[in-house]
N, CA, C, O and the ligand as a Tripos MOL2 file, in Angstrom:
@<TRIPOS>MOLECULE
protein
  317   315    80     0     0
PROTEIN
NO_CHARGES

@<TRIPOS>ATOM
      1 N           0.8130   -1.2080   -0.0690 N.3       1 MET1
      2 CA         -0.0610    0.0400   -0.0380 C.3       1 MET1
      3 C           0.8730    1.3200    0.0850 C.2       1 MET1
      4 O           1.7520    1.4700    0.9340 O.2       1 MET1
      5 N           0.5540    2.1300   -0.8230 N.am      2 SER2
      6 CA          1.3630    3.2910   -0.9670 C.3       2 SER2
      7 C           0.6930    4.5670   -0.3780 C.2       2 SER2
      8 O          -0.4960    4.8230   -0.5680 O.2       2 SER2
      9 N           1.5080    5.3250    0.3240 N.am      3 LEU3
     10 CA          0.9640    6.3650    0.9500 C.3       3 LEU3
     11 C           0.8250    7.6710   -0.0950 C.2       3 LEU3
     12 O           1.8400    8.0400   -0.6870 O.2       3 LEU3
     13 N          -0.2930    8.2790   -0.2840 N.am      4 ARG4
     14 CA         -0.3340    9.3410   -1.1690 C.3       4 ARG4
     15 C          -0.1320   10.6810   -0.3800 C.2       4 ARG4
     16 O          -0.5080   10.9120    0.7700 O.2       4 ARG4
     17 N           0.5160   11.4880   -1.2040 N.am      5 LEU5
     18 CA          1.0690   12.7690   -0.6200 C.3       5 LEU5
     19 C           0.5490   13.8940   -1.4960 C.2       5 LEU5
     20 O           0.3190   13.7290   -2.6940 O.2       5 LEU5
     21 N           0.3890   14.9330   -0.9190 N.am      6 PHE6
     22 CA          0.3010   16.2710   -1.8190 C.3       6 PHE6
     23 C           1.0760   17.3390   -1.1660 C.2       6 PHE6
     24 O           1.4080   17.3380    0.0190 O.2       6 PHE6
     25 N           1.3590   18.3360   -2.1160 N.am      7 ILE7
     26 CA          2.0770   19.3960   -1.6800 C.3       7 ILE7
     27 C           1.3100   20.7120   -1.9150 C.2       7 ILE7
     28 O           0.6410   20.9150   -2.9280 O.2       7 ILE7
     29 N           1.4540   21.5850   -0.9140 N.am      8 ALA8
     30 CA          0.7480   22.8440   -1.0170 C.3       8 ALA8
     31 C           1.4090   23.8080   -0.2170 C.2       8 ALA8
     32 O           2.1530   23.4500    0.6960 O.2       8 ALA8
     33 N           1.1800   25.1350   -0.5100 N.am      9 ARG9
     34 CA          1.7850   26.1470    0.1990 C.3       9 ARG9
     35 C           0.6500   27.2440    0.5350 C.2       9 ARG9
     36 O          -0.2990   27.4420   -0.2250 O.2       9 ARG9
     37 N           0.8360   27.9250    1.7260 N.am     10 PRO10
     38 CA         -0.1480   28.9090    2.0930 C.3      10 PRO10
     39 C          -0.4460   29.8620    0.9910 C.2      10 PRO10
     40 O           0.4740   30.2580    0.2760 O.2      10 PRO10
     41 N          -1.6880   30.2640    0.8030 N.am     11 LEU11
     42 CA         -2.0810   31.3880   -0.0510 C.3      11 LEU11
     43 C          -1.3750   32.7290    0.2380 C.2      11 LEU11
     44 O          -1.0010   33.0430    1.3680 O.2      11 LEU11
     45 N          -1.2110   33.5310   -0.9000 N.am     12 PRO12
     46 CA         -0.7460   34.7680   -0.5540 C.3      12 PRO12
     47 C          -1.7600   35.4890    0.3950 C.2      12 PRO12
     48 O          -2.9850   35.4120    0.2960 O.2      12 PRO12
     49 N          -0.9800   36.2840    1.4400 N.am     13 GLY13
     50 CA         -1.8640   37.0040    2.2390 C.3      13 GLY13
     51 C          -2.3430   36.3600    3.4790 C.2      13 GLY13
     52 O          -2.8790   37.0370    4.3560 O.2      13 GLY13
     53 N          -2.1580   34.9520    3.6070 N.am     14 THR14
     54 CA         -2.4940   34.1990    4.7860 C.3      14 THR14
     55 C          -1.3320   34.1690    5.6910 C.2      14 THR14
     56 O          -1.5270   34.0520    6.9010 O.2      14 THR14
     57 N          -0.0690   34.2700    5.1830 N.am     15 VAL15
     58 CA          1.1300   34.3910    5.9640 C.3      15 VAL15
     59 C           1.9660   35.3480    5.2630 C.2      15 VAL15
     60 O           1.6700   35.7650    4.1440 O.2      15 VAL15
     61 N           3.1550   35.7560    5.9920 N.am     16 GLY16
     62 CA          4.1740   36.5670    5.3350 C.3      16 GLY16
     63 C           4.8060   35.7580    3.9910 C.2      16 GLY16
     64 O           4.7800   34.5390    3.8200 O.2      16 GLY16
     65 N           5.3050   36.6420    3.2050 N.am     17 GLU17
     66 CA          5.8270   35.9640    1.9230 C.3      17 GLU17
     67 C           7.0300   34.8870    2.3250 C.2      17 GLU17
     68 O           7.1870   33.8250    1.7220 O.2      17 GLU17
     69 N           7.7860   35.2920    3.3470 N.am     18 THR18
     70 CA          8.9520   34.3840    3.7700 C.3      18 THR18
     71 C           8.4890   33.2760    4.4250 C.2      18 THR18
     72 O           9.3030   32.3770    4.6410 O.2      18 THR18
     73 N           7.2800   33.1370    4.8140 N.am     19 ARG19
     74 CA          6.7130   31.9780    5.4010 C.3      19 ARG19
     75 C           6.0810   31.1300    4.5450 C.2      19 ARG19
     76 O           5.7010   30.0390    4.9690 O.2      19 ARG19
     77 N           5.8750   31.4950    3.2280 N.am     20 ARG20
     78 CA          5.0500   30.5880    2.2650 C.3      20 ARG20
     79 C           5.9410   29.5930    1.7450 C.2      20 ARG20
     80 O           6.3940   29.6130    0.6010 O.2      20 ARG20
     81 N           6.2100   28.6130    2.7210 N.am     21 MET21
     82 CA          7.0540   27.4000    2.2380 C.3      21 MET21
     83 C           6.0060   26.3590    1.6340 C.2      21 MET21
     84 O           4.8190   26.2990    1.9560 O.2      21 MET21
     85 N           6.5920   25.6230    0.7860 N.am     22 VAL22
     86 CA          5.8740   24.3510    0.3050 C.3      22 VAL22
     87 C           5.9650   23.3360    1.2800 C.2      22 VAL22
     88 O           7.0690   22.9190    1.6330 O.2      22 VAL22
     89 N           4.7360   22.8250    1.8270 N.am     23 HIS23
     90 CA          4.7180   21.7850    2.7910 C.3      23 HIS23
     91 C           4.1890   20.5480    2.1370 C.2      23 HIS23
     92 O           3.4880   20.5620    1.1250 O.2      23 HIS23
     93 N           4.5840   19.4400    2.8060 N.am     24 VAL24
     94 CA          4.1430   18.0800    2.2270 C.3      24 VAL24
     95 C           3.0630   17.4790    3.2350 C.2      24 VAL24
     96 O           3.2550   17.4160    4.4500 O.2      24 VAL24
     97 N           2.0340   17.0940    2.6610 N.am     25 PHE25
     98 CA          0.8320   16.5430    3.4390 C.3      25 PHE25
     99 C           0.5420   15.1340    3.1600 C.2      25 PHE25
    100 O           0.8110   14.7000    2.0390 O.2      25 PHE25
    101 N           0.0280   14.3720    4.0420 N.am     26 PRO26
    102 CA         -0.4860   13.0780    3.7220 C.3      26 PRO26
    103 C          -1.9290   13.2740    3.1230 C.2      26 PRO26
    104 O          -2.7210   14.0260    3.6900 O.2      26 PRO26
    105 N          -2.2470   12.6360    2.0460 N.am     27 PHE27
    106 CA         -3.5760   12.7170    1.4080 C.3      27 PHE27
    107 C          -4.4690   12.1910    2.3480 C.2      27 PHE27
    108 O          -4.2170   11.1780    2.9990 O.2      27 PHE27
    109 N          -5.6680   12.9420    2.4600 N.am     28 PRO28
    110 CA         -6.7110   12.3730    3.4370 C.3      28 PRO28
    111 C          -7.3650   11.1840    2.9880 C.2      28 PRO28
    112 O          -7.7680   11.0910    1.8290 O.2      28 PRO28
    113 N          -7.4960   10.2740    3.8220 N.am     29 PRO29
    114 CA         -8.1360    8.9440    3.6240 C.3      29 PRO29
    115 C          -9.5090    9.1750    3.0260 C.2      29 PRO29
    116 O         -10.2120   10.1100    3.4070 O.2      29 PRO29
    117 N          -9.9190    8.2540    2.0160 N.am     30 GLY30
    118 CA        -11.2970    8.2640    1.6670 C.3      30 GLY30
    119 C         -11.7290    9.4740    0.8510 C.2      30 GLY30
    120 O         -12.9100    9.6250    0.5390 O.2      30 GLY30
    121 N         -10.8260   10.2910    0.5210 N.am     31 GLY31
    122 CA        -11.0740   11.4380   -0.4020 C.3      31 GLY31
    123 C         -12.0240   12.5880    0.2150 C.2      31 GLY31
    124 O         -12.4360   13.5260   -0.4670 O.2      31 GLY31
    125 N         -12.3120   12.4180    1.5310 N.am     32 ALA32
    126 CA        -12.9270   13.4810    2.2540 C.3      32 ALA32
    127 C         -12.1840   14.6530    2.3060 C.2      32 ALA32
    128 O         -10.9540   14.6130    2.2780 O.2      32 ALA32
    129 N         -12.8840   15.8240    2.3870 N.am     33 VAL33
    130 CA        -12.1450   17.0910    2.4520 C.3      33 VAL33
    131 C         -12.0850   17.4040    4.0120 C.2      33 VAL33
    132 O         -13.1000   17.7270    4.6290 O.2      33 VAL33
    133 N         -10.8860   17.2920    4.5880 N.am     34 PRO34
    134 CA        -10.8200   17.5640    6.0460 C.3      34 PRO34
    135 C         -11.0430   18.9330    6.3340 C.2      34 PRO34
    136 O         -10.9360   19.7470    5.4170 O.2      34 PRO34
    137 N         -11.3740   19.3480    7.6260 N.am     35 THR35
    138 CA        -11.5150   20.6720    7.9750 C.3      35 THR35
    139 C         -10.1800   21.2750    8.2610 C.2      35 THR35
    140 O         -10.0140   22.4830    8.0950 O.2      35 THR35
    141 N          -9.2410   20.5160    8.6750 N.am     36 ARG36
    142 CA         -7.8330   20.8330    8.7730 C.3      36 ARG36
    143 C          -6.9150   19.9380    8.3190 C.2      36 ARG36
    144 O          -7.1300   18.7480    8.5530 O.2      36 ARG36
    145 N          -5.8590   20.2780    7.6720 N.am     37 VAL37
    146 CA         -4.8410   19.5010    7.2610 C.3      37 VAL37
    147 C          -3.4980   19.6750    7.8740 C.2      37 VAL37
    148 O          -3.0620   20.8220    7.9590 O.2      37 VAL37
    149 N          -2.7920   18.6820    8.3100 N.am     38 THR38
    150 CA         -1.4910   18.8790    9.0630 C.3      38 THR38
    151 C          -0.3200   18.3500    8.2030 C.2      38 THR38
    152 O          -0.2750   17.1800    7.8220 O.2      38 THR38
    153 N           0.5920   19.2390    7.9290 N.am     39 ALA39
    154 CA          1.6930   18.8540    7.2490 C.3      39 ALA39
    155 C           2.6540   17.9800    8.1110 C.2      39 ALA39
    156 O           2.4600   17.9690    9.3270 O.2      39 ALA39
    157 N           3.6040   17.2960    7.6210 N.am     40 PHE40
    158 CA          4.5250   16.4710    8.1830 C.3      40 PHE40
    159 C           5.4610   17.1860    9.2480 C.2      40 PHE40
    160 O           6.0220   16.5550   10.1440 O.2      40 PHE40
    161 N           5.5860   18.6000    9.0680 N.am     41 CYS41
    162 CA          6.3820   19.3160    9.9650 C.3      41 CYS41
    163 C           5.3790   19.7690   11.1210 C.2      41 CYS41
    164 O           5.8730   20.3790   12.0690 O.2      41 CYS41
    165 N           4.1430   19.5410   11.1140 N.am     42 GLY42
    166 CA          3.3470   19.9410   12.1580 C.3      42 GLY42
    167 C           2.3560   21.0920   11.9150 C.2      42 GLY42
    168 O           1.3660   21.3140   12.6110 O.2      42 GLY42
    169 N           2.7540   21.8090   10.8210 N.am     43 ALA43
    170 CA          1.9460   22.9850   10.4980 C.3      43 ALA43
    171 C           0.5210   22.6620   10.0560 C.2      43 ALA43
    172 O           0.3000   21.7500    9.2600 O.2      43 ALA43
    173 N          -0.4860   23.4540   10.6040 N.am     44 GLU44
    174 CA         -1.9190   23.1480   10.3160 C.3      44 GLU44
    175 C          -2.3990   24.2360    9.5260 C.2      44 GLU44
    176 O          -2.1430   25.4160    9.7680 O.2      44 GLU44
    177 N          -3.2510   23.7380    8.3730 N.am     45 PHE45
    178 CA         -3.9530   24.6280    7.7330 C.3      45 PHE45
    179 C          -5.5220   24.3220    7.4720 C.2      45 PHE45
    180 O          -5.9350   23.1630    7.5280 O.2      45 PHE45
    181 N          -6.2940   25.3060    7.2120 N.am     46 GLY46
    182 CA         -7.6050   24.9080    6.6310 C.3      46 GLY46
    183 C          -7.5370   24.8530    5.0230 C.2      46 GLY46
    184 O          -6.7020   25.5170    4.4080 O.2      46 GLY46
    185 N          -8.3660   24.1110    4.4570 N.am     47 PRO47
    186 CA         -8.2280   23.8240    3.0910 C.3      47 PRO47
    187 C          -8.3720   25.2380    2.3590 C.2      47 PRO47
    188 O          -7.7850   25.3080    1.2800 O.2      47 PRO47
    189 N          -8.9150   26.1280    2.6920 N.am     48 THR48
    190 CA         -9.1540   27.3330    2.0520 C.3      48 THR48
    191 C          -7.7490   28.2460    2.1080 C.2      48 THR48
    192 O          -7.5250   29.1990    1.3610 O.2      48 THR48
    193 N          -6.9420   27.8000    3.0480 N.am     49 GLU49
    194 CA         -5.6860   28.6000    3.1750 C.3      49 GLU49
    195 C          -4.5620   28.1880    2.3490 C.2      49 GLU49
    196 O          -3.4900   28.7890    2.4150 O.2      49 GLU49
    197 N          -4.7630   27.0990    1.4980 N.am     50 LEU50
    198 CA         -3.6220   26.5200    0.8540 C.3      50 LEU50
    199 C          -3.7680   26.5970   -0.6860 C.2      50 LEU50
    200 O          -4.8740   26.5500   -1.2230 O.2      50 LEU50
    201 N          -2.7660   26.7020   -1.2810 N.am     51 GLU51
    202 CA         -2.5290   26.6170   -2.7420 C.3      51 GLU51
    203 C          -1.9140   25.3250   -3.1050 C.2      51 GLU51
    204 O          -0.7460   25.0540   -2.8260 O.2      51 GLU51
    205 N          -2.7320   24.5180   -3.7430 N.am     52 LEU52
    206 CA         -2.2630   23.1880   -3.9450 C.3      52 LEU52
    207 C          -1.2170   23.3190   -5.2620 C.2      52 LEU52
    208 O          -1.4230   24.1140   -6.1790 O.2      52 LEU52
    209 N          -0.2210   22.5350   -5.2110 N.am     53 LEU53
    210 CA          0.7640   22.5290   -6.2640 C.3      53 LEU53
    211 C           0.8660   21.1960   -6.9150 C.2      53 LEU53
    212 O           0.9070   20.1570   -6.2560 O.2      53 LEU53
    213 N           0.9080   21.2320   -8.2460 N.am     54 ASP54
    214 CA          1.0400   19.9900   -9.0680 C.3      54 ASP54
    215 C           2.6720   19.6360   -9.1800 C.2      54 ASP54
    216 O           3.0240   18.4890   -9.4560 O.2      54 ASP54
    217 N           3.4650   20.5110   -8.9890 N.am     55 VAL55
    218 CA          4.9120   20.2480   -9.0310 C.3      55 VAL55
    219 C           5.5650   21.0990   -7.9550 C.2      55 VAL55
    220 O           5.0820   22.1960   -7.6730 O.2      55 VAL55
    221 N           6.7070   20.6050   -7.3100 N.am     56 PRO56
    222 CA          7.3300   21.4790   -6.3490 C.3      56 PRO56
    223 C           7.7980   22.7810   -6.9380 C.2      56 PRO56
    224 O           8.4660   22.7530   -7.9720 O.2      56 PRO56
    225 N           7.5120   23.8590   -6.3890 N.am     57 ARG57
    226 CA          8.1460   25.1320   -6.7830 C.3      57 ARG57
    227 C           8.1550   26.0410   -5.5440 C.2      57 ARG57
    228 O           7.4990   25.8170   -4.5270 O.2      57 ARG57
    229 N           8.9260   27.0370   -5.7290 N.am     58 GLY58
    230 CA          9.1210   27.8550   -4.5470 C.3      58 GLY58
    231 C           9.9320   27.2640   -3.5090 C.2      58 GLY58
    232 O          10.7800   26.4220   -3.8040 O.2      58 GLY58
    233 N           9.7370   27.6470   -2.2810 N.am     59 MET59
    234 CA         10.7630   27.2970   -1.1390 C.3      59 MET59
    235 C          10.2010   26.1100   -0.3900 C.2      59 MET59
    236 O           9.1820   26.2980    0.2750 O.2      59 MET59
    237 N          10.7050   25.0070   -0.4200 N.am     60 PRO60
    238 CA         10.3640   23.8930    0.3040 C.3      60 PRO60
    239 C          10.5620   23.9080    1.8200 C.2      60 PRO60
    240 O          11.5720   24.4320    2.2900 O.2      60 PRO60
    241 N           9.7320   23.4120    2.5160 N.am     61 CYS61
    242 CA          9.7700   23.3570    3.9580 C.3      61 CYS61
    243 C          10.7150   22.1210    4.2730 C.2      61 CYS61
    244 O          10.4540   20.9650    3.9390 O.2      61 CYS61
    245 N          11.8030   22.5080    4.9350 N.am     62 GLU62
    246 CA         12.8640   21.5630    5.1660 C.3      62 GLU62
    247 C          12.4480   20.5210    6.1670 C.2      62 GLU62
    248 O          12.8740   19.3670    6.1030 O.2      62 GLU62
    249 N          11.6130   20.9360    7.0900 N.am     63 MET63
    250 CA         11.1980   20.0780    8.1360 C.3      63 MET63
    251 C          10.2640   18.9280    7.5420 C.2      63 MET63
    252 O          10.2880   17.7750    7.9730 O.2      63 MET63
    253 N           9.4760   19.3440    6.5520 N.am     64 CYS64
    254 CA          8.5300   18.4100    5.8770 C.3      64 CYS64
    255 C           9.3590   17.4400    5.1270 C.2      64 CYS64
    256 O           9.1100   16.2380    5.2180 O.2      64 CYS64
    257 N          10.4000   17.9150    4.3370 N.am     65 LEU65
    258 CA         11.2700   17.0150    3.5000 C.3      65 LEU65
    259 C          12.0040   16.1050    4.4430 C.2      65 LEU65
    260 O          12.2040   14.9340    4.1230 O.2      65 LEU65
    261 N          12.3990   16.5730    5.5500 N.am     66 ARG66
    262 CA         13.0320   15.5570    6.4150 C.3      66 ARG66
    263 C          12.0820   14.5360    7.0260 C.2      66 ARG66
    264 O          12.4700   13.3740    7.1500 O.2      66 ARG66
    265 N          10.8700   14.8920    7.4110 N.am     67 ASP67
    266 CA          9.9450   14.0180    8.1830 C.3      67 ASP67
    267 C           9.1220   13.2670    7.3650 C.2      67 ASP67
    268 O           8.5540   12.2870    7.8480 O.2      67 ASP67
    269 N           8.9310   13.6250    5.9740 N.am     68 MET68
    270 CA          7.9510   12.8880    5.1430 C.3      68 MET68
    271 C           8.5590   11.4680    4.8760 C.2      68 MET68
    272 O           9.7750   11.2760    4.8760 O.2      68 MET68
    273 N           7.7090   10.5670    4.6650 N.am     69 PRO69
    274 CA          8.0440    9.1160    4.3130 C.3      69 PRO69
    275 C           8.6060    9.1770    2.8920 C.2      69 PRO69
    276 O           8.3410   10.1390    2.1720 O.2      69 PRO69
    277 N           9.3300    8.2310    2.5000 N.am     70 ARG70
    278 CA          9.8400    8.2150    1.0690 C.3      70 ARG70
    279 C           9.1630    7.0800    0.2360 C.2      70 ARG70
    280 O           9.5460    5.9100    0.2520 O.2      70 ARG70
    281 N           8.1410    7.5460   -0.4740 N.am     71 PRO71
    282 CA          7.4180    6.5970   -1.3890 C.3      71 PRO71
    283 C           8.2510    6.4270   -2.7480 C.2      71 PRO71
    284 O           8.0170    6.9950   -3.8150 O.2      71 PRO71
    285 N           9.2700    5.5200   -2.4690 N.am     72 ASP72
    286 CA         10.1780    5.4700   -3.8320 C.3      72 ASP72
    287 C           9.4520    5.0600   -4.9480 C.2      72 ASP72
    288 O           9.9450    5.3710   -6.0320 O.2      72 ASP72
    289 N           8.2540    4.3510   -4.9580 N.am     73 ASP73
    290 CA          7.6230    3.7750   -5.9580 C.3      73 ASP73
    291 C           6.7760    4.9910   -6.7160 C.2      73 ASP73
    292 O           6.3280    4.9360   -7.8610 O.2      73 ASP73
    293 N           6.6920    5.9040   -5.9510 N.am     74 GLU74
    294 CA          5.9410    7.1260   -6.7460 C.3      74 GLU74
    295 C           6.9270    8.1900   -7.1860 C.2      74 GLU74
    296 O           6.7100    8.9170   -8.1550 O.2      74 GLU74
    297 N           7.9830    8.2520   -6.4650 N.am     75 LEU75
    298 CA          8.8280    9.6340   -6.7340 C.3      75 LEU75
    299 C           9.9680    9.1880   -7.7060 C.2      75 LEU75
    300 O          10.5530    9.9860   -8.4390 O.2      75 LEU75
    301 N          10.2440    7.8020   -7.6510 N.am     76 ALA76
    302 CA         11.4640    7.4640   -8.4090 C.3      76 ALA76
    303 C          11.1360    7.3850   -9.9940 C.2      76 ALA76
    304 O           9.9880    7.1140  -10.3440 O.2      76 ALA76
    305 N          11.9940    7.5850  -10.7980 N.am     77 GLY77
    306 CA         11.8030    7.3440  -12.2400 C.3      77 GLY77
    307 C          11.0400    8.2730  -13.1100 C.2      77 GLY77
    308 O          10.8760    8.0740  -14.3140 O.2      77 GLY77
    309 N          10.5500    9.3610  -12.4160 N.am     78 SER78
    310 CA          9.8610   10.2340  -13.2130 C.3      78 SER78
    311 C          10.6120   11.0230  -14.0840 C.2      78 SER78
    312 O          11.5510   11.6940  -13.6580 O.2      78 SER78
    313 N          10.2450   11.0080  -15.4380 N.am     79 SER79
    314 CA         11.0970   11.5700  -16.4330 C.3      79 SER79
    315 C          10.9560   13.1250  -16.5870 C.2      79 SER79
    316 O          11.6400   13.7270  -17.4150 O.2      79 SER79
    317 ZN          6.1990   21.8280    6.5150 Zn       80 ZN80
@<TRIPOS>BOND
     1     1     2 1
     2     2     3 1
     3     3     4 2
     4     3     5 am
     5     5     6 1
     6     6     7 1
     7     7     8 2
     8     7     9 am
     9     9    10 1
    10    10    11 1
    11    11    12 2
    12    11    13 am
    13    13    14 1
    14    14    15 1
    15    15    16 2
    16    15    17 am
    17    17    18 1
    18    18    19 1
    19    19    20 2
    20    19    21 am
    21    21    22 1
    22    22    23 1
    23    23    24 2
    24    23    25 am
    25    25    26 1
    26    26    27 1
    27    27    28 2
    28    27    29 am
    29    29    30 1
    30    30    31 1
    31    31    32 2
    32    31    33 am
    33    33    34 1
    34    34    35 1
    35    35    36 2
    36    35    37 am
    37    37    38 1
    38    38    39 1
    39    39    40 2
    40    39    41 am
    41    41    42 1
    42    42    43 1
    43    43    44 2
    44    43    45 am
    45    45    46 1
    46    46    47 1
    47    47    48 2
    48    47    49 am
    49    49    50 1
    50    50    51 1
    51    51    52 2
    52    51    53 am
    53    53    54 1
    54    54    55 1
    55    55    56 2
    56    55    57 am
    57    57    58 1
    58    58    59 1
    59    59    60 2
    60    59    61 am
    61    61    62 1
    62    62    63 1
    63    63    64 2
    64    63    65 am
    65    65    66 1
    66    66    67 1
    67    67    68 2
    68    67    69 am
    69    69    70 1
    70    70    71 1
    71    71    72 2
    72    71    73 am
    73    73    74 1
    74    74    75 1
    75    75    76 2
    76    75    77 am
    77    77    78 1
    78    78    79 1
    79    79    80 2
    80    79    81 am
    81    81    82 1
    82    82    83 1
    83    83    84 2
    84    83    85 am
    85    85    86 1
    86    86    87 1
    87    87    88 2
    88    87    89 am
    89    89    90 1
    90    90    91 1
    91    91    92 2
    92    91    93 am
    93    93    94 1
    94    94    95 1
    95    95    96 2
    96    95    97 am
    97    97    98 1
    98    98    99 1
    99    99   100 2
   100    99   101 am
   101   101   102 1
   102   102   103 1
   103   103   104 2
   104   103   105 am
   105   105   106 1
   106   106   107 1
   107   107   108 2
   108   107   109 am
   109   109   110 1
   110   110   111 1
   111   111   112 2
   112   111   113 am
   113   113   114 1
   114   114   115 1
   115   115   116 2
   116   115   117 am
   117   117   118 1
   118   118   119 1
   119   119   120 2
   120   119   121 am
   121   121   122 1
   122   122   123 1
   123   123   124 2
   124   123   125 am
   125   125   126 1
   126   126   127 1
   127   127   128 2
   128   127   129 am
   129   129   130 1
   130   130   131 1
   131   131   132 2
   132   131   133 am
   133   133   134 1
   134   134   135 1
   135   135   136 2
   136   135   137 am
   137   137   138 1
   138   138   139 1
   139   139   140 2
   140   139   141 am
   141   141   142 1
   142   142   143 1
   143   143   144 2
   144   143   145 am
   145   145   146 1
   146   146   147 1
   147   147   148 2
   148   147   149 am
   149   149   150 1
   150   150   151 1
   151   151   152 2
   152   151   153 am
   153   153   154 1
   154   154   155 1
   155   155   156 2
   156   155   157 am
   157   157   158 1
   158   158   159 1
   159   159   160 2
   160   159   161 am
   161   161   162 1
   162   162   163 1
   163   163   164 2
   164   163   165 am
   165   165   166 1
   166   166   167 1
   167   167   168 2
   168   167   169 am
   169   169   170 1
   170   170   171 1
   171   171   172 2
   172   171   173 am
   173   173   174 1
   174   174   175 1
   175   175   176 2
   176   175   177 am
   177   177   178 1
   178   178   179 1
   179   179   180 2
   180   179   181 am
   181   181   182 1
   182   182   183 1
   183   183   184 2
   184   183   185 am
   185   185   186 1
   186   186   187 1
   187   187   188 2
   188   187   189 am
   189   189   190 1
   190   190   191 1
   191   191   192 2
   192   191   193 am
   193   193   194 1
   194   194   195 1
   195   195   196 2
   196   195   197 am
   197   197   198 1
   198   198   199 1
   199   199   200 2
   200   199   201 am
   201   201   202 1
   202   202   203 1
   203   203   204 2
   204   203   205 am
   205   205   206 1
   206   206   207 1
   207   207   208 2
   208   207   209 am
   209   209   210 1
   210   210   211 1
   211   211   212 2
   212   211   213 am
   213   213   214 1
   214   214   215 1
   215   215   216 2
   216   215   217 am
   217   217   218 1
   218   218   219 1
   219   219   220 2
   220   219   221 am
   221   221   222 1
   222   222   223 1
   223   223   224 2
   224   223   225 am
   225   225   226 1
   226   226   227 1
   227   227   228 2
   228   227   229 am
   229   229   230 1
   230   230   231 1
   231   231   232 2
   232   231   233 am
   233   233   234 1
   234   234   235 1
   235   235   236 2
   236   235   237 am
   237   237   238 1
   238   238   239 1
   239   239   240 2
   240   239   241 am
   241   241   242 1
   242   242   243 1
   243   243   244 2
   244   243   245 am
   245   245   246 1
   246   246   247 1
   247   247   248 2
   248   247   249 am
   249   249   250 1
   250   250   251 1
   251   251   252 2
   252   251   253 am
   253   253   254 1
   254   254   255 1
   255   255   256 2
   256   255   257 am
   257   257   258 1
   258   258   259 1
   259   259   260 2
   260   259   261 am
   261   261   262 1
   262   262   263 1
   263   263   264 2
   264   263   265 am
   265   265   266 1
   266   266   267 1
   267   267   268 2
   268   267   269 am
   269   269   270 1
   270   270   271 1
   271   271   272 2
   272   271   273 am
   273   273   274 1
   274   274   275 1
   275   275   276 2
   276   275   277 am
   277   277   278 1
   278   278   279 1
   279   279   280 2
   280   279   281 am
   281   281   282 1
   282   282   283 1
   283   283   284 2
   284   283   285 am
   285   285   286 1
   286   286   287 1
   287   287   288 2
   288   287   289 am
   289   289   290 1
   290   290   291 1
   291   291   292 2
   292   291   293 am
   293   293   294 1
   294   294   295 1
   295   295   296 2
   296   295   297 am
   297   297   298 1
   298   298   299 1
   299   299   300 2
   300   299   301 am
   301   301   302 1
   302   302   303 1
   303   303   304 2
   304   303   305 am
   305   305   306 1
   306   306   307 1
   307   307   308 2
   308   307   309 am
   309   309   310 1
   310   310   311 1
   311   311   312 2
   312   311   313 am
   313   313   314 1
   314   314   315 1
   315   315   316 2
@<TRIPOS>SUBSTRUCTURE
     1 MET1         2 RESIDUE 1 A MET
     2 SER2         6 RESIDUE 1 A SER
     3 LEU3        10 RESIDUE 1 A LEU
     4 ARG4        14 RESIDUE 1 A ARG
     5 LEU5        18 RESIDUE 1 A LEU
     6 PHE6        22 RESIDUE 1 A PHE
     7 ILE7        26 RESIDUE 1 A ILE
     8 ALA8        30 RESIDUE 1 A ALA
     9 ARG9        34 RESIDUE 1 A ARG
    10 PRO10       38 RESIDUE 1 A PRO
    11 LEU11       42 RESIDUE 1 A LEU
    12 PRO12       46 RESIDUE 1 A PRO
    13 GLY13       50 RESIDUE 1 A GLY
    14 THR14       54 RESIDUE 1 A THR
    15 VAL15       58 RESIDUE 1 A VAL
    16 GLY16       62 RESIDUE 1 A GLY
    17 GLU17       66 RESIDUE 1 A GLU
    18 THR18       70 RESIDUE 1 A THR
    19 ARG19       74 RESIDUE 1 A ARG
    20 ARG20       78 RESIDUE 1 A ARG
    21 MET21       82 RESIDUE 1 A MET
    22 VAL22       86 RESIDUE 1 A VAL
    23 HIS23       90 RESIDUE 1 A HIS
    24 VAL24       94 RESIDUE 1 A VAL
    25 PHE25       98 RESIDUE 1 A PHE
    26 PRO26      102 RESIDUE 1 A PRO
    27 PHE27      106 RESIDUE 1 A PHE
    28 PRO28      110 RESIDUE 1 A PRO
    29 PRO29      114 RESIDUE 1 A PRO
    30 GLY30      118 RESIDUE 1 A GLY
    31 GLY31      122 RESIDUE 1 A GLY
    32 ALA32      126 RESIDUE 1 A ALA
    33 VAL33      130 RESIDUE 1 A VAL
    34 PRO34      134 RESIDUE 1 A PRO
    35 THR35      138 RESIDUE 1 A THR
    36 ARG36      142 RESIDUE 1 A ARG
    37 VAL37      146 RESIDUE 1 A VAL
    38 THR38      150 RESIDUE 1 A THR
    39 ALA39      154 RESIDUE 1 A ALA
    40 PHE40      158 RESIDUE 1 A PHE
    41 CYS41      162 RESIDUE 1 A CYS
    42 GLY42      166 RESIDUE 1 A GLY
    43 ALA43      170 RESIDUE 1 A ALA
    44 GLU44      174 RESIDUE 1 A GLU
    45 PHE45      178 RESIDUE 1 A PHE
    46 GLY46      182 RESIDUE 1 A GLY
    47 PRO47      186 RESIDUE 1 A PRO
    48 THR48      190 RESIDUE 1 A THR
    49 GLU49      194 RESIDUE 1 A GLU
    50 LEU50      198 RESIDUE 1 A LEU
    51 GLU51      202 RESIDUE 1 A GLU
    52 LEU52      206 RESIDUE 1 A LEU
    53 LEU53      210 RESIDUE 1 A LEU
    54 ASP54      214 RESIDUE 1 A ASP
    55 VAL55      218 RESIDUE 1 A VAL
    56 PRO56      222 RESIDUE 1 A PRO
    57 ARG57      226 RESIDUE 1 A ARG
    58 GLY58      230 RESIDUE 1 A GLY
    59 MET59      234 RESIDUE 1 A MET
    60 PRO60      238 RESIDUE 1 A PRO
    61 CYS61      242 RESIDUE 1 A CYS
    62 GLU62      246 RESIDUE 1 A GLU
    63 MET63      250 RESIDUE 1 A MET
    64 CYS64      254 RESIDUE 1 A CYS
    65 LEU65      258 RESIDUE 1 A LEU
    66 ARG66      262 RESIDUE 1 A ARG
    67 ASP67      266 RESIDUE 1 A ASP
    68 MET68      270 RESIDUE 1 A MET
    69 PRO69      274 RESIDUE 1 A PRO
    70 ARG70      278 RESIDUE 1 A ARG
    71 PRO71      282 RESIDUE 1 A PRO
    72 ASP72      286 RESIDUE 1 A ASP
    73 ASP73      290 RESIDUE 1 A ASP
    74 GLU74      294 RESIDUE 1 A GLU
    75 LEU75      298 RESIDUE 1 A LEU
    76 ALA76      302 RESIDUE 1 A ALA
    77 GLY77      306 RESIDUE 1 A GLY
    78 SER78      310 RESIDUE 1 A SER
    79 SER79      314 RESIDUE 1 A SER
    80 ZN80       317 GROUP 0 **** ****
């Protein structure tokens, strides 16, 4: 079973520009939209506070990168 992840960053205006880091989140089970989502670094956001990203861009959250699981089967080999 593979863990699905998504990446997102706070929308402009919700936090200061220097804090708009790209966080990594576990995909909510069952496809339900949670009222709050928690990144691997522990940062919490409401769904309306986040800009979902298809590809990593901007400044990554180093704590998320360090603490996230490594789904080799999903991230490896992308061309
Ligand atoms: Zn983070």
